[in-house]
VOZA-462953 format. One line per field, with one value per residue: x, y, z of N, C-alpha, C in turn; residue in one letter. Coordinates in Angstrom, 3 decimals. Example, Ala and Ser with C-alpha at 12.3 -4.5 7.8 and 13.67 -1.06 7.14 Angstrom:
<nodes>
npx	(13.190,12.850)
npy	(-5.690,-2.250)
npz	(7.800,7.080)
capx	(12.300,13.670)
capy	(-4.500,-1.060)
capz	(7.800,7.140)
cpx	(13.200,12.900)
cpy	(-3.300,0.030)
cpz	(7.800,7.870)
type	(A,S)
</nodes>
This chain:
<nodes>
npx	(118.848,118.614,117.354,114.353,113.810,111.884,110.828,110.722,108.927,106.689,106.130,105.507,103.264,101.586,101.244,99.915,97.535,96.483,95.997,94.010,91.972,91.422,90.654,89.303,90.249,92.925,92.832,92.035,94.317,96.128,95.456,96.697,99.308,102.407,102.571,104.226,104.461,101.784,101.268,102.907,101.641,99.133,99.884,100.873,98.532,96.929,98.408,98.464,96.816,98.235,100.598,99.633,98.826,101.292,102.647,101.124,101.513,104.292,104.697,103.450,105.053,107.563,106.981,106.454,108.971,110.453,109.361)
npy	(112.806,112.033,113.447,112.135,110.241,111.012,108.724,106.899,108.261,108.222,105.488,104.922,106.585,105.401,102.857,103.586,104.703,102.486,100.801,102.312,102.147,99.437,98.426,96.414,93.836,94.206,94.396,91.773,90.401,91.318,89.882,87.459,87.923,89.784,93.426,94.481,92.273,91.935,94.247,93.799,91.526,92.619,94.506,92.776,91.423,93.428,94.424,95.806,98.022,99.225,99.891,101.857,103.804,104.465,105.498,107.797,109.261,109.524,111.145,113.461,114.140,114.504,116.627,118.614,118.844,119.803,122.274)
npz	(102.452,99.059,95.938,94.592,91.717,88.737,87.647,89.825,91.501,89.831,89.703,92.409,92.744,90.884,92.017,94.389,93.381,92.066,94.232,95.522,93.588,93.502,96.079,97.611,96.567,97.263,100.056,100.621,99.771,101.662,103.903,103.677,102.935,103.367,103.295,101.179,99.449,98.828,97.365,95.143,94.080,93.434,91.493,89.531,88.861,87.752,85.575,83.029,83.491,85.559,84.178,82.440,84.282,85.467,83.255,82.713,85.097,85.040,82.779,83.695,85.963,84.762,83.072,84.951,86.066,83.938,83.554)
capx	(118.275,118.686,116.122,113.758,113.634,110.511,110.402,110.359,107.703,105.601,105.793,104.829,101.934,100.812,100.865,98.922,96.265,95.995,95.446,92.738,90.977,91.143,90.838,88.817,91.221,94.152,92.584,92.056,95.717,96.814,95.152,97.570,100.664,102.885,102.158,105.013,104.072,100.422,101.368,103.462,100.592,98.129,100.470,100.918,97.169,96.431,99.648,98.260,96.288,99.364,101.496,99.002,98.892,102.680,102.959,100.476,102.198,105.648,104.593,103.134,106.213,108.625,106.548,106.644,110.413,110.948,108.822)
capy	(111.938,112.668,113.629,110.928,110.419,111.061,107.328,106.336,108.931,107.745,104.120,104.996,107.157,104.372,101.836,104.154,104.824,101.125,100.329,103.012,101.648,98.011,98.311,95.133,92.762,94.483,94.006,90.303,89.977,91.640,88.870,86.297,88.298,91.080,94.554,94.592,91.161,92.191,95.266,93.129,90.662,93.486,95.058,91.698,91.111,94.544,94.903,96.795,99.242,99.816,100.493,103.094,104.775,104.900,106.347,109.100,109.962,109.837,112.307,114.629,114.503,115.013,117.954,119.534,119.037,120.589,123.634)
capz	(101.458,97.751,95.173,94.041,90.277,88.237,87.447,91.132,91.936,88.987,90.121,93.700,92.528,90.185,93.001,95.298,92.671,91.826,95.510,95.735,92.638,93.751,97.522,98.134,96.315,98.016,101.454,100.682,99.671,102.922,104.913,103.539,102.542,103.864,102.460,99.944,98.577,98.374,96.320,93.954,93.529,92.838,90.269,88.540,88.435,86.951,84.959,81.969,84.119,86.277,83.188,81.976,85.379,85.609,82.097,82.908,86.185,84.580,81.890,84.534,86.779,83.894,82.608,86.076,86.250,82.809,83.630)
cpx	(118.239,117.323,115.648,113.479,112.149,109.964,109.949,109.066,106.501,105.172,105.057,103.415,101.031,100.348,99.772,97.558,95.655,95.368,94.106,91.640,90.532,91.347,90.438,89.783,92.523,93.979,92.578,93.492,96.464,96.557,96.116,99.024,101.094,102.537,102.917,104.655,102.662,100.419,101.885,102.396,99.506,98.629,100.517,99.531,96.619,97.595,99.427,97.720,97.399,100.315,100.925,99.068,100.303,103.068,102.362,101.179,103.605,105.640,104.321,104.343,107.348,108.271,106.746,108.125,110.983,110.485,109.563)
cpy	(112.692,112.815,112.298,111.197,110.446,109.647,106.701,106.956,108.442,106.345,104.112,105.551,106.149,103.280,102.355,104.263,103.453,100.550,101.004,102.458,100.219,97.696,96.935,93.985,92.961,94.077,92.485,89.782,90.221,90.606,87.694,86.638,89.569,92.180,94.613,93.474,91.347,93.232,94.638,92.259,91.489,94.071,93.992,91.372,92.174,95.227,95.986,98.114,99.975,100.522,101.811,104.182,105.338,105.829,107.733,109.907,110.377,111.091,113.575,115.082,115.074,116.390,118.991,119.841,119.927,122.042,124.515)
cpz	(100.138,97.095,94.601,92.557,89.907,88.050,88.769,91.647,91.135,89.401,91.463,93.553,91.820,91.127,93.922,94.629,92.391,93.096,95.791,94.836,92.942,95.234,98.061,97.824,97.098,99.477,101.611,100.615,100.980,104.013,104.852,103.228,103.251,102.856,101.132,98.960,98.029,97.253,95.032,93.294,92.844,91.517,89.181,88.006,87.488,86.221,83.911,82.532,84.862,85.313,82.669,83.041,85.521,84.458,82.258,83.997,85.770,83.703,82.699,85.348,85.934,83.346,83.714,86.283,85.140,82.901,84.582)
type	(M,G,R,V,S,A,E,A,R,A,R,L,A,G,E,A,E,L,I,R,R,H,R,A,P,F,D,R,L,L,K,S,K,P,R,S,S,A,I,V,A,L,V,E,K,Y,K,T,E,Y,A,Q,L,V,S,A,H,R,A,R,F,E,A,N,R,A,A)
</nodes>
């Protein structure tokens, strides 16, 4: 398996942090949707927060790669 890009790692970390921050709404979504659809719905609901999380993680991962 090849190296995962900083962008992909940032998006995954952003999703994981968003799920941790909004656990109750995510659990409610899981009752009616598959996991991947629940993640998409959560990201759409908290789009601006997700974008900020991804930006912060992206900057951190790219800084680690440059160092």
